[in-house]
Every structure is written in C-alpha cells, then in structure tokens.
C-alpha positions, 0 to 999 in steps of 0.5 A, a space after each residue: 885370291 884377291 878382293 873378294 868384295 871390293 870394287 876394283 881400285 882407282 890406284 894401284 898399290 904403290 910398289 914402294 910399299 911390296 905386299 909382305 903378307 902373302 909371301 912373309 916366312 911365318 905366314 907361309 910357315 903357318 899355311 905349310 903346317 895347316 895343310 900337313 895337319 888337314 892332309 894328315 888328319 884326312 889319310 889318317 881318318 880315311 885309313 881308320 888309324 886313329 882310336 878317336 873321331 879325329 875326322 868329325 874333330 877336324 870337321 867341325 874345326 875346319 868349318 868354324 875356322 873357315 866361316 871365321 875366316 870367310 866373315 872376316 874378308 867379306 866384311 873387310 873387303 867392303 871397306 878396301 878402296 874407301 875412306 873406312 879402310 884402315 889407314 894405318 895399314 898400307 894399301 898393298 897390306 890391306 889388299 894381301 890380308 884380304 886375299 890371305 883370309 880369303 884363300 884360307 876360306 876357300 881352302 878350309 872350306 875345301 877341306 871341311 867338305 871333303 872331311 864329311 867324306 870320311 866321317 866314322 858316323 856319317 860318311 858321304 860319298 864324294 858324288 854326295 858332296 859335288 851335287 847339292 841336295 845328293 847327301 844322305 846327311 843333312 841334305 839341305 844343309 850340306 846342299 847349301 854348303 856345296 852351294 856357297 863353296 861354289 860361289 866362292 870358287 867362282 869369286 876366285 877364279 874371276 881372280 885369276 881371269 882378272 884381265 880377261 874381264 871387264 871391270 864391270 863384269 869383275 865386279 859383279 862377280 865379286 859380289 856373289 861374294 855376299 850370296 856365297 856367306 849367306 848360303 854357308 851361314 845358314 849352312 852353319 845354322 842348320 847343320 852345326 852342332 855347337 852353340 854358335 849362334 853368337 858367331 853367326 849373328 855378329 858376321 851378319 851384323 858386321 858384314 851389314 854395317 860394312 856393306 852399308 858404310 860402303 854403299 852409302 859412300 858410293 852413293 853420296 859419291 854419285 850424288 855428288 858428282 852428279 850435282 857438279 855442273 859440267 865443265 865445272 
C-alpha cells in the first residue's frame, strides 16, 4: 500500500535509488512470520485446540500493533513530499516504509476483527463483523472498527487504481485516511480493556501536528504563488 495521506509527489523517486524496503529479505521474512502466526493462531482458536485464551490475546495484540502502524503511517505520510520529510532517508525509502506500515495496518486490523469471530467469550458471526452495528458485543465500538477498516481498504484500492484516477480524485480518496484514523481511535477508546490513553493521546497529537505542518506549508506555497506577478 503506498501513500495513505500524501499528495502525488511532483517528482517520481529516482530509479537510481531503488526501494529496498518492501523487498528486503528481513522485512519479507518478518511479514511471512507474522502471517504464519496470525493464520496459525486463528486455526488453533477456531478448532479449540488451545487451553488458554489464545484468540483473546491475539485479538488485543493485533489491535494494538495495527493501531501503532496506522498512527505511524498517517503521521509520517503527512510529511512526505514536504520540506519536513526526513532528508537522511532517500525518497524511495520514505515511500517504501510508508507503504509497508500502511499494509501492516490494514492486514493486522483485518486480522484483529477476525479474531473476534473465534474468541471464546465474545465470539461473533462473520456477518456481525462485516455489518456495522450488527455485533451483539459492543455494537458501537465494533461498528466503528468495521467502518474504519472499510475506509482503509478504500484508500488501498485507490492505490491499486491510481493510474485510472485523476490526481484530484486520488488525493481526495487518500484524505479518507484521516477519518479512518479518527474512527479507529474511537474504536480503541471505547472497546479497549488496556490502559492505553497515553498511546491514543500521543498518536492523535502527533497526527494533528504533522497535518498542521503540512497544511501550513501548502497554504504558504499557495499564498506565495498568488503574490507572484503573472509573467514575472
């Protein structure tokens, strides 16, 4: 998944600086191990082959890590293409890490919802997870999580269809990442049993800060262009 929140870059990353983030063997191995863990945990929980609350533990862990990845990709994405982007990281690497974090956020967030379907105490049918408000357990919080995940999926699809969309439409769809972030923050605050107020507060504050920096830069650039005489 590439560029959740950033506008289309004015310059394509140089071919002389290859993106070695998503294709790095260490990152590939970690992604494979994560997938094996999630699939194995789901199967064991669905077949009741564990003595402890494995599904509940993975439900909590996947939700926390997914939110961390989402917070990082939203805050980092706001800086890409701006003067606040980390100069020590090549442009291709910046977009590579942004895309990797975005993908992890979507995959882990989806897995987080699926683990609720096999949780021993609050198990929900798949339909209750797909239809907002249909869950018998915390319907508001679960519904917000469903809507937030759908919004992230929409951003992901817009990346796949990037060549078919105009720049204006692509940018507009990518701004959906911010409502998605807000929905999933509310989801975590309403349903979380852990004391993670500091995590949510820090994530929201950082997202607001980076969005403000990017917006102020764009506003300043627009004002400067407006004051330049035509033909000057």
